[in-house]
C-alpha positions, 0 to 999 in steps of 0.5 A: 500500500502506498501513499502520495508524498505530495503535500495537500494544497487547498483549492480556491477554484470557485466561481466569482459568484461564490467568492462574492457571496463570501466576501460581501459578508466580511468587514472591510479590513478583512476584505482588504486583506483578501486582496493580497491572497491571489490576483483573481481576488484582487481583481474581483474585490476592486470591481464597482459591481462587488463594491456595490454588492458589499455596500448593499449587504452591509445596509441590509444586515445593519440591524444585526452587525456591530454598531460603530461610533466615530470619535473625531478629535477637534485639535489633532485631526485624529479619528477613532472608530469604536464599538457603540457599547459600554466598552467602546472598544477601538476598531481602528484609528486614522489621521487625515491625509490632507495638509489643510488648515484647522478650519477645514470643513469635514463631514462624514456620511456612511463611511465617506468623508467630504473635506473642503477649505471653502469657509476660510478661503481668501479672495480669488481662492478656488477651494478643492472639495475632497471625498475620502475613504479612510478605511481603504486609504483612497480619496478623490478631488471632485470637479469644482462646483459650477456655482459663481465664485464670489469674494467675501464682500460679494457673498451673502452666505455660502453653505455646504452639505454632504450625505448618502442616498441609500435608495440609489447607493450614491453620495452627494454634495450640496453647495448653496450660494447667495450673493449680496444684492447691490441693485434692488431693482435687479431681476430676481434680487433674492435668488440663490444658486444651488449645485448638487454633485453626484459621486455615481456620475461624477458631475454637478447639476445646477439649480436656481431658486428665487425669493429666498429671504434668509439673513444668514446661514451657518456652515454647520450642516446635517444630511438625513433621508435625502435632505440637507439641513442647516441652521439659518436666520430669518431676514425679517424676524432675525430668529433662528430657522432651519433651512433645508434642501430636498435632493428628491424635489430640488426644493430649498425651504425653511422651517421655524424652530419650535415655538416653545423654544422661542418663548421659554428658553434661550437659544444656544449661541451655537445652535446644534442640529443632529441626525435622529433616525430618519429625521433631525433633532434640534438641541437647545439648553434652557433654564429649568422653569421657563424664566423664573430663575433668570437673574439679570445680574449674573446671567444665570438661567438657573438649573440647566436642562437639555431639550431635544426637539425632533422634526416630524413630517406629516401629510394632511389633506385640506380641500382635496390638496395634499399639504406638507406640515412640518412640526416638532415633537419634544422628544426629551427634556432632562435636567442636567446633573452635577458636572454635566456639560450642556454641550452635546458631543454627538449621538449614538446609533439610536439617536441618544445624545452623548455628553461629558460628565467629569472625565466620563461620557454619559447618554440617556435612555430615550424612553425613561430619559434617565442618564446612564454611564456610557463610557466610564472613562474617556481617557483612551479617546482623548489626549487631554482632560476635557472638563476644564474651564474654557477648554474646547470639546475633545471630539465630536461623535457620530455613527459610523458605517463601513464602506468600500466606496472609492476602492476602485479609484486609482 
């Protein structure tokens, strides 16, 4: 009886469809490792078809996969992806590859970053806009916005937003510009220019909308469910509003902040909007019992509390016509405990706000509104002590999703 002396070698001779079904279930970092095994795997994983297949699978199975949070350091440009649980275990870390000023504009959506220096440009400077995927170490400079270039003296306001459209598996950049009106008799004196960039087509489309009477617009933006949101100021009432641009209807509009906020609380000097499920939340700090604790002498508003108002989109029928009625729901109102800063550092995947308490992080049960220790110590997430008088927030926290987008970019 004889035995073969040849060493057994595993066979990888499967069709591409089988390998695709296997690879699409792997986290991004393991998919990237598989590229080094053999050339056929490398070629398969880099194809746009597989990148889309992997993205769709991650989206469909998001409810059973680990949830991640992105901790963006505000000073060092260091990013940490951690598990969204009490252990907050680090999944990976990375630095920005761009040598840009600290004032550079960063936004993240579905694992992809949009980066621009548009808001600190000098006269005549034409800023680049980058799309960057840190997990695959790839970035792209997108074509310049088609909107007219204005100097700071010529421009009323300038706004950017960046988001992901899951229905078509596409990333979009929204750029809105409103110039000053030097001639009140000019045609369309209150028009704005809107540019919308699509990663799928690598191109812009330009839109104009008239009769936009917005006094100012913040560069803080959010993008949820196909709609970009900014905090703005009404030109007549000089009160905060929420501006929006719906990429599905190409409509730019505005929504008043909750009436209760205007009547009973002071609005934040730097108003905050955050994603909340398929909508947005307007976060406001107020005194505990309307104005009765107000003290003119030391500007003390009494015991601070945090209010979270969530925007609801309801459709009602009036005179046989469908009308969109936007209104706000008070989702949570809590008194802030001792050593808790009112500033919201970010939100968990379920929309619960995250705040700093001493050197820890706390969050809230959205049903009972009770606070709980989210991370017992944030020392491993930030290089310096946070709760120091006048100190800047060490990081911003957002939900994070893995993606292979831009892997096919050379």
